[in-house]
N, C-alpha and C positions, 0 to 999 in steps of 0.2 A: 427587088434592089433598086426599083424605080419608086417605088413608094417609100423608101427608108431615106433615098436621096431627097425627097420632097419633104418629108419629115424633119429631116436634117435642116433643112434650108428654113421650115418655120420656126425652129428653134429659137431661133434670135430675134423673130419676129417681136414688133412693139406692143403688140396687143396680150393681155398677160392667158388670154382665154386660148387664144392660137395656141400660146407655149403650152398651155395646158394639155391641149388636144393632142400635139407633139409629142409630148412624154407619153402619156397615154398607148399611141400609137407605137411608137419607138419600144414602148417596154415590152410589147406584144412580139417582136423579133427577136434574131439572134447573128444578126448581120454584124461583120466585123466594121468594127468603129463605131457601133452604137452606144456602147460604155461612155465613152467619152464626150459624145451629145450629149448623152441623158446627165451626167456629172456635171456639165457646163448648163443645163437648163437647171437642173437643183441647185447648185451653188449661188446662180444669179438671183435665185427667186428664194433662198436659202429662208426668208424671213415669212414667206407664205407656207403657214401647215399644209394647206391642200394641195399645192404644187411637192412639196416634199412627200404626201401621201402618195401624189401621181407616180412618183419616181420609184417609191418603197415598194409598189406593188408590181413592178415590172418582173420579166421571168426570171424566177429565184436565181437561175445560173447565171444571171449577169450582175445580180448585187455584188458580188465581190469585187469585180473589176471597176463596177461605178463607184463602189467606194476608195479605191486605189486613186482612182482619178479624181474624185472629190477632193479627198486629203490633201492632194499637192495643190489644185485650184484655191482650196481655201487658206492656205497659206500666203497666195500670191493675191489675194483680193482683198485689199486694205478696205474697200468699200461696202464689205460685209461683216455686218456684227460679229462677234466673237461668239456671243451666245447662239447666235441663228445659226451659224456653222455647226458648234458643240450639239444642236439639237439635231440637224441633220445627218452628221457623221453615226451620231449615237442610233439613230432609226436604222439608218442602212446597217450598222453593226449587228443589230438583233436581229436583221433577218439573215444575216452572216452566221450569228451564231445559233438561231434556229433550225438552220438547215442541217447541224450536226456534222459536217465534213470537214474531219480533221485536217486534212491536206490544206482545204482552201482557209480555214483559220489559220494553221502554219503561214501561210502565205500573207495572210494578212497582218499578221504580227510582224513578219519580217519586212513588209510593206513600211509598218508603222515605226519600226525602228531604224530606217534609211530615211524616210521623211523627216525626223528629227523634229516633230509637230511640236508646238507648244502643248505645257502641261494640261491647258484647260483642253486641247482637242484630242490630244492622247489620253488623257483621261475617258473622256466621250467616248473614243472606239472602245477602249476597252471595257468600259461599263455595258454598253451596246453588245457587246459579244458576250459577256457574264450574263447578263438578262436572257439575252436569247439561248443560250446555252443551257441555261437553266430550265426554259420553257420547254426546251427539247425534251429533257426529263435527264440531263446529266451535265453537273456543274463543269464549268469549263475547265477548272483545274484536274478533275478527273479525266476529262474526255481527254487530256495532253499526255496524262500518265498511261506509260506500257512498261511491260518489263524488261524492254530493251534499253541499252545506254543510251541510243537515239533518242528515248522517250524523254528520259531525266535531261536532255539539253532542250527537248522540245518546249518543257514546261519552264526551264529556267527564266526566260524573260517573264512570263506570269508570276513567277515568285519572285522577280525582282522589284515588278511592278506593285505587287501587293506589300512587299516592305517597305517601298519607296512612301506607297499610300498613307502606312501604320505612322511612317516617321513625319510625315507632313499633318496627320491628324493631331500629333501630340505635339505638335509646335505650336508654342504661343505666339509665336511671330510672324505665321502663316497668316494671310488674309481669311477672313470667314469663308467666302464662296469656295477657295482653294480646299480649306479644312473638310468642309462639307461633301465635296465630291470625292474625297479622301478616304472618306469615312463610308459612305455609300461602296465605294470600290473596296475596301478591306473587309466588308462585308461579306464579299463574294469568296474571301480565302478559304482553304480549307478549316475544319474545324480546329485544330491544334493552332492555325496562324489566326484565325480567327478570335479565337479565345484568349489567345496571348495579347492580342491587339486590343481586345476589349480592355484587358488588365491593366496596359500600359497606358490607356486612353482614360481609365477610368481615374487613374492617380496621378495624371498628368493635371496641369492648373489649379494643383491646389491651394498654391497661395494668390491665384489671381482673383479679382472680383469680376460682377458681371454675368451676365448667361455665357455658357461656353456649348460648343456643339455636341460634346460627348454622349449626351442622353439620345440622338439622332442614331448611333450606333445601334443602341438596342431596338430600335425600330426601324432598321434596314433588313 
């Protein structure tokens, strides 16, 4: 506990090398409150890929809590570029997804719903969960499916997110980065939903000129 307290104090040190060492040290503990400190380090230094790696290599059981705290902090940190916050949240979510712990993923989706995050940050978390779950060997949509009525409720937020992604992907008024994120996310939908999305995307923008992001769907 004494070591954790000392590391917690160095987490706010002006020297990034000290903060980096603090992140590595704290990530090996499971003391109460460590997740909030790790999240603070990660968000403050979200533009540093090495700092993000240090936090993401923490004990896997800590990551869902770090993600929860980082999601809340990212929304209140105007000084942090959204793209850096999104990269951090996506990397943390990948770890959570790769663990394949159904209850942990359900809590993460519930946290995301309560946080009312921007579309960029929400998409980052969902993409990370999907990519991590895929590495685990079981797509997220399938992981959340069970034979019980509760199973269909668990998968509902994800189905809704996929549908929103499809709508954004085919919306010519949406900006290019939003459409690209939406295409990446829609690619993780179940085969039937993804096939429908591909068809709708392929038939959209028929009258528009210039390049569109639809070809990216096939590459995802």
